[in-house]
C-alpha positions in Angstrom: -27.2 -44.1 -3.7 -30.2 -42.2 -5.1 -30.2 -39.8 -2.2 -26.4 -39.2 -2.4 -26.8 -38.7 -6.1 -29.7 -36.3 -5.7 -27.4 -34.5 -3.0 -24.5 -34.3 -5.4 -26.7 -33.1 -8.2 -28.2 -30.3 -6.0 -24.9 -29.2 -4.8 -23.3 -29.3 -8.2 -26.1 -27.2 -9.7 -26.0 -24.8 -6.9 -22.2 -24.3 -7.5 -22.9 -23.9 -11.2 -25.7 -21.4 -10.3 -23.3 -19.5 -8.2 -20.4 -19.3 -10.6 -22.7 -18.3 -13.4 -24.2 -15.5 -11.5 -20.8 -14.4 -10.2 -19.7 -14.2 -13.8 -22.8 -12.3 -14.9 -22.8 -9.5 -12.1 -18.9 -9.2 -12.6 -19.7 -8.4 -16.3 -22.2 -5.7 -15.1 -19.5 -4.4 -12.8 -17.0 -4.2 -15.7 -19.7 -2.3 -17.5 -20.1 0.1 -14.8 -23.7 -1.0 -14.1 -23.3 -0.8 -10.3 -26.9 -0.5 -9.4 -27.8 -3.5 -11.6 -24.9 -5.6 -10.2 -26.1 -4.8 -6.6 -29.6 -6.1 -7.4 -28.2 -9.3 -9.0 -26.0 -9.8 -5.8 -28.9 -9.3 -3.7 -30.9 -11.8 -5.6 -28.3 -14.3 -5.5 -27.9 -13.9 -1.6 -31.8 -14.5 -1.3 -32.1 -17.3 -3.9 -29.0 -19.1 -3.7 -28.4 -22.1 -1.5 -25.2 -20.5 -0.2 -22.8 -21.0 2.8 -22.0 -18.3 5.3 -18.8 -17.6 3.7 -20.2 -17.1 0.2 -22.7 -14.8 1.6 -19.9 -13.0 3.3 -18.0 -12.7 0.1 -21.1 -11.3 -1.8 -21.7 -8.7 0.8 -18.1 -7.7 0.4 -18.5 -7.4 -3.2 -21.2 -4.8 -2.8 -19.0 -3.1 -0.3 -16.2 -2.8 -2.8 -18.7 -1.1 -5.2 -19.4 1.4 -2.5 -15.7 2.0 -2.0 -15.1 2.6 -5.6 -17.9 5.1 -5.8 -16.3 6.9 -2.9 -12.9 6.9 -4.7 -14.6 8.1 -8.0 -16.7 11.1 -7.0 -15.2 14.1 -9.1 -17.3 15.5 -12.0 -15.9 16.9 -15.1 -16.6 20.5 -13.7 -14.6 19.5 -10.7 -11.6 18.4 -12.8 -11.7 21.2 -15.3 -11.8 23.9 -12.6 -8.6 22.6 -11.3 -6.9 22.0 -14.7 -7.8 25.5 -15.7 -5.3 26.8 -13.2 -2.6 25.7 -15.5 -4.6 25.4 -18.9 -7.0 28.4 -18.6 -8.7 27.4 -21.9 -8.9 23.8 -21.2 -12.3 22.2 -22.4 -14.0 18.8 -22.3 -12.2 17.9 -25.6 -8.7 18.3 -23.8 -10.0 16.1 -21.1 -11.0 13.5 -23.5 -7.5 13.7 -25.1 -5.7 13.1 -21.7 -8.4 10.2 -20.9 -7.4 8.5 -24.1 -3.6 8.8 -23.3 -4.3 7.1 -19.9 -3.4 10.3 -18.0 -6.9 11.0 -16.4 -8.3 8.1 -14.5 -12.1 7.8 -14.6 -15.0 5.3 -14.5 -18.5 5.3 -16.0 -20.8 4.3 -13.1 -24.5 3.8 -13.9 -24.2 5.9 -17.2 -22.4 8.8 -15.7 -18.7 9.6 -15.8 -16.8 10.1 -12.5 -13.2 10.9 -12.1 -10.9 9.5 -9.5 -10.8 11.9 -6.5 -7.0 12.6 -7.2 -7.0 12.3 -10.9 -6.8 16.0 -11.6 -3.5 16.3 -9.3 -2.3 13.1 -10.8 -2.4 14.4 -14.2 0.4 16.8 -13.6 2.6 14.0 -12.2 2.0 11.3 -14.9 1.6 13.3 -18.1 5.0 14.9 -19.0 3.5 17.9 -21.0 1.2 18.7 -18.1 4.0 18.2 -15.7 6.1 20.7 -17.7 3.2 23.1 -17.8 2.7 23.0 -14.1 6.5 23.7 -13.5 6.4 26.7 -15.7 3.6 28.3 -13.6 4.5 26.9 -10.2 8.2 26.7 -10.5 10.4 23.8 -9.8 11.6 24.1 -6.3 12.7 20.9 -4.5 10.7 19.8 -1.6 11.8 19.8 1.9 12.2 16.0 1.9 14.5 16.0 -1.1 16.5 18.8 0.4 16.9 17.0 3.8 17.9 13.6 2.2 20.6 15.3 -0.1 22.4 16.6 2.9 21.6 13.7 5.3 22.3 10.5 3.3 26.0 11.5 2.4 26.7 11.8 6.2 25.1 8.3 6.7 27.4 6.9 4.0 30.4 8.5 5.3 29.9 7.4 8.9 29.1 3.9 7.9 32.4 3.6 5.8 34.4 5.3 8.7 33.1 3.1 11.4 32.6 -0.1 9.2 29.3 -0.5 10.7 26.0 -0.9 8.8 23.9 0.5 11.5 24.8 4.1 12.3 23.5 7.5 13.5 20.6 6.3 15.8 17.6 8.5 16.1 15.3 8.4 19.1 11.7 9.3 18.5 8.5 9.8 20.3 5.4 9.1 18.5 1.7 10.0 19.4 -0.8 8.1 17.5 -4.5 8.9 17.6 -7.5 7.6 15.9 -10.8 9.3 16.3 -14.3 7.8 15.3 -16.8 10.5 14.4 -19.7 11.2 16.7 -22.6 8.9 16.4 -20.9 6.5 13.9 -22.4 3.7 15.9 -25.2 3.8 18.3 -24.6 5.0 21.9 -23.7 2.2 24.2 -22.3 -0.1 21.6 -18.7 -1.4 21.9 -16.3 -0.1 19.2 -13.2 -2.3 18.4 -10.1 -0.7 17.2 -6.7 -1.8 16.0 -3.9 0.7 15.8 -0.5 0.3 14.0 2.3 -0.8 16.4 6.0 -1.2 15.8 7.8 -4.3 14.9 10.7 -5.3 17.2 12.4 -8.0 15.2 14.6 -5.7 13.1 18.0 -4.6 14.3 17.5 -1.1 12.9 14.4 -0.6 15.0 14.6 -1.3 18.7 14.2 -0.1 22.3 10.5 0.3 22.0 8.9 1.6 25.2 5.2 2.3 25.5 4.4 5.3 27.6 0.7 5.7 27.7 -2.5 4.2 26.1 -6.0 5.8 25.9 -7.5 3.0 27.8 -6.8 0.6 30.7 -7.3 -2.7 28.8 -5.4 -3.2 25.5 -3.8 -6.0 23.8 -0.4 -5.7 21.8 -0.1 -8.3 19.1 3.0 -10.7 19.5 5.8 -9.7 17.3 5.6 -12.7 15.2 2.4 -11.3 13.8 3.2 -9.9 10.4 1.0 -6.9 10.8 1.4 -5.7 14.1 -1.4 -4.0 16.2 -2.3 -2.4 19.5 -5.9 -3.5 20.2 -8.4 -1.3 22.2 -12.2 -1.3 22.9 -14.3 1.8 24.0 -18.2 2.3 24.4 -19.6 4.7 22.1 -21.1 7.9 23.8 -24.0 9.7 22.1 -23.0 13.1 20.5 -19.3 12.5 21.3 -16.3 11.2 19.1 -14.5 8.1 20.3 -10.8 8.5 20.6 -8.2 5.5 20.7 -4.4 6.2 20.9 -1.1 5.6 22.3 2.2 7.3 22.9 5.7 5.4 22.7 9.4 5.9 22.4 11.7 3.9 20.1 15.0 4.0 18.5 15.7 3.5 14.7 19.0 3.5 13.0 20.3 4.2 9.4 21.3 1.1 7.6 23.9 1.1 4.9 25.2 -2.3 3.6 27.6 -1.3 0.7 26.6 -4.4 -1.0 29.0 -5.7 -3.7 27.9 -8.0 -6.5 30.9 -10.3 -6.3 30.2 -11.0 -2.5 26.7 -12.4 -3.5 26.6 -16.1 -3.2 24.4 -18.6 -5.4 20.9 -19.1 -4.1 20.0 -22.5 -2.6 16.7 -23.0 -4.7 15.8 -25.9 -2.6 15.6 -23.8 0.6 12.3 -23.0 2.1 13.2 -19.3 2.1 13.9 -19.4 -1.6 10.8 -21.2 -2.5 8.4 -19.1 -0.2 9.8 -15.8 -1.5 10.1 -16.3 -5.1 6.5 -17.7 -5.6 3.6 -16.0 -7.0 1.2 -14.6 -4.3 -2.2 -13.9 -5.8 -3.8 -11.8 -6.5 -1.0 -8.9 -6.4 2.1 -11.0 -7.2 1.2 -12.8 -10.4 3.5 -13.8 -13.2 1.1 -12.5 -16.0 2.1 -12.4 -19.6 2.6 -8.7 -19.3 5.1 -9.3 -16.5 7.0 -12.0 -18.5 7.3 -9.8 -21.5 8.3 -6.6 -19.6 11.0 -8.7 -17.6 12.4 -9.9 -20.9 12.6 -6.3 -22.1 14.2 -5.1 -18.9 16.6 -7.9 -18.0 17.3 -9.6 -21.2 19.7 -12.6 -20.6 21.3 -11.1 -17.5 21.6 -13.5 -14.7 23.5 -11.7 -11.9 20.7 -11.2 -9.2 22.1 -7.8 -8.1 22.5 -6.5 -11.6 18.9 -7.9 -12.4 17.3 -6.2 -9.4 19.1 -2.9 -10.2 17.8 -3.1 -13.8 14.2 -3.5 -12.5 14.6 -0.7 -10.0 16.0 1.6 -12.6 13.2 0.8 -15.1 10.5 1.6 -12.5 12.4 4.7 -11.4 12.5 6.0 -15.1 9.0 4.8 -16.3 6.7 4.7 -13.4 5.9 8.1 -11.9 4.6 8.4 -8.3 0.8 9.2 -8.2 -1.9 9.2 -5.6 -3.7 5.7 -5.6 -7.1 4.5 -5.1 -7.8 2.2 -2.1 -6.0 -1.1 -2.6 -9.1 -3.1 -1.5 -10.7 -2.0 -5.0 -7.8 -3.2 -7.1 -7.9 -6.9 -8.3 -4.2 -7.1 -9.0 -2.0 -4.2 -8.0 1.1 -4.9 -10.0 -0.9 -5.4 -13.2 -2.8 -2.3 -12.4 0.5 -0.3 -12.3 1.7 -1.7 -15.5 -1.6 -1.1 -17.2 -1.8 2.7 -16.0 1.9 3.5 -16.0 2.0 5.0 -12.6 1.5 4.2 -8.9 2.0 5.2 -5.3 4.8 3.6 -3.1 3.0 0.4 -2.5 2.0 -0.1 -6.2 5.6 0.7 -7.3 6.9 -1.7 -4.6 4.6 -4.6 -5.4 5.7 -4.3 -9.2 9.2 -4.4 -8.2 8.6 -7.5 -6.1 6.8 -9.2 -8.8 9.5 -8.7 -11.3 12.2 -9.7 -8.9 10.4 -12.9 -7.9 9.7 -13.7 -11.6 13.6 -13.6 -12.0 14.1 -15.9 -9.1 15.1 -13.1 -6.6 13.4 -13.3 -3.1 11.4 -10.3 -1.9 9.1 -9.5 0.7 6.9 -6.6 1.8 7.5 -4.1 4.4 5.5 -1.0 5.4 4.6 1.5 8.0 5.2 5.2 8.0 7.8 7.6 6.8 8.9 9.8 9.8 11.2 12.3 8.1 11.4 15.9 9.4 8.8 17.8 7.7 7.3 14.8 5.9 5.3 12.3 8.1 3.0 10.0 6.1 2.0 6.3 5.3 4.7 4.4 3.4 5.5 1.2 1.7 8.9 -0.5 0.8 10.2 -4.0 0.6 13.1 -6.3 1.4 15.3 -8.1 -1.0 17.3 -11.3 -0.2 20.9 -11.8 -1.3 22.7 -14.9 -0.3 25.7 -14.0 1.7 23.9 -10.7 3.0 20.5 -11.6 4.1 17.4 -9.5 3.9 18.1 -5.8 2.7 15.7 -2.9 2.5 14.7 -1.6 -0.9 12.6 1.6 -1.3 11.5 1.7 -4.9 9.4 5.0 -4.5 12.1 7.1 -2.8 13.9 6.5 -6.3 17.5 7.3 -7.3 18.7 10.2 -5.2 20.0 13.3 -7.1 23.6 13.0 -6.3 26.9 12.6 -8.3 28.1 10.0 -5.7 26.9 6.6 -6.9 26.7 5.3 -3.3 24.3 8.2 -2.4 22.5 8.0 -5.7 21.6 4.4 -5.2 21.1 4.5 -1.4 17.6 3.3 -1.3 18.6 0.1 -3.1 19.7 -2.2 -0.3 19.8 0.6 2.3 17.5 2.7 4.3 17.4 5.8 6.5 16.2 5.8 10.2 13.0 7.4 9.4 11.2 4.3 8.0 9.0 3.1 10.9 8.2 -0.7 10.5 4.8 -1.9 11.2 4.3 -4.7 8.8 6.5 -7.5 7.5 4.0 -8.7 4.9 0.6 -7.8 3.4 -3.0 -9.1 3.7 -2.1 -10.9 7.0 -4.6 -11.7 9.9 -4.8 -9.1 12.8 -4.7 -9.9 16.4 -7.3 -10.2 18.0 -9.1 -11.5 14.9 -11.2 -9.1 13.0 -14.7 -10.2 12.3 -15.7 -7.9 9.4 -14.0 -7.2 6.1 -11.1 -4.7 6.7 -11.1 -1.1 5.3 -7.6 -1.9 3.9 -7.2 -5.5 2.8 -3.7 -5.2 1.8 -1.8 -2.7 3.9 -2.1 -1.9 7.6 -0.9 1.6 8.5 -3.9 3.7 9.6 -5.8 1.3 11.8 -9.1 -0.7 11.5 -12.4 -0.2 13.4 -15.6 -2.2 13.7 -18.6 -2.7 15.8 -21.1 -5.5 16.0 -23.0 -3.9 13.1 -20.1 -4.1 10.8 -16.8 -2.5 9.7 -16.3 1.2 10.0 -14.8 2.5 6.7 -12.3 5.3 6.5 -15.0 8.0 6.0 -16.2 7.3 9.5 -12.9 8.1 11.4 -9.6 10.0 11.1 -6.1 9.4 12.3 -3.1 11.6 13.4 0.5 10.9 14.0 2.9 13.3 15.8 6.5 12.8 15.8 9.1 14.2 18.2 12.9 13.9 17.8 14.4 13.4 21.2 17.9 14.9 21.9 18.3 15.8 18.2 17.4 18.6 15.9 17.0 18.4 12.0 17.1 21.2 9.7 
């Protein structure tokens, strides 16, 4: 009994020591004292009686600090020089005014102020006055994507209505994906492990995947049941040469238009596994915080019709949360809360906010992401799916917003419908990769660019680059 009591006391003391130190260096991180926090973490690793998993977590905390500093590297001079293109007489005092309004994202790190790398561009997206000023100088010409969709989407709706089919206008595409690790990122002779984004095949609107070639003889395609799907390769690093991973494939995608009617939606079976799974909180990014609860009350009021509730949420985000470039998700503690605190977000941030508000209101949602492969606009992209009883899972793209159209079916197209250019790689977020990754991921939430590591650790985004080329087979788009 004495030995057991002593062991229990030591374990309990160690746990308290760990929690206390964790709280202390988190306080220093909040203060922006990154160097001090790193030293405290190193001390805890050396002095604490820690498990391998605890040591792993502590090293990752240090890595997150490095990532934050990569995201926040712009000086006041950098930001002022850009802003003066639109406000020639802008000074440090104006910057402080925008900071106080929450329009310029910055951090104090080790006593110095650093702006988010995209803060200067974001200012002209999130601040209404600055946005107007930029339009006065640059003009307000619609982008190529908006112009394309305003012509294309009415054709999709019309064909769906005439054919009475939800899947219409198939598009056959060839994609060539490449990830290149920079020269000497790892020592020569060492094995580099690489996971590339690969298309899901369990959706009716994305099918007929045919792999044409891979830049390596030995590769592994993750089974389709993996929520974040990969093509895995290994290569040996060669001194002085970049290491290239890639594949080429063909697939067919279809536009999906569902013409959902509220009176055809049935009552949820709240005892079903599906309902329980997809309406629950999913920390850290889907949490029913006090802010979420209050905002939900403001948006939804006493409305109970699930379609109306979801549309109210979609419309509120559409009107109140402008798109802005985002920092790396791995550095954000709670993405939906971050969105509401700052008042802006990119596609994934807007999507997680929509999902959180829907789930809080008892409407099932789940994450979906991959790429947008539209003519003239190829990029990483996130959206989600919403579940209505009687219809099943339906796509919702919050960041594509309400379309500029007098036709309400076209205007609300991206609520319960999608175009053929949403390339699906992921059916959830923060899911295990196959084969298993040993070191912490560069992107802990999404999976679109790829992941790379070697026996010495993870290779972060600054050590490699990625490229996606798209060819539309047998079709031309203006």
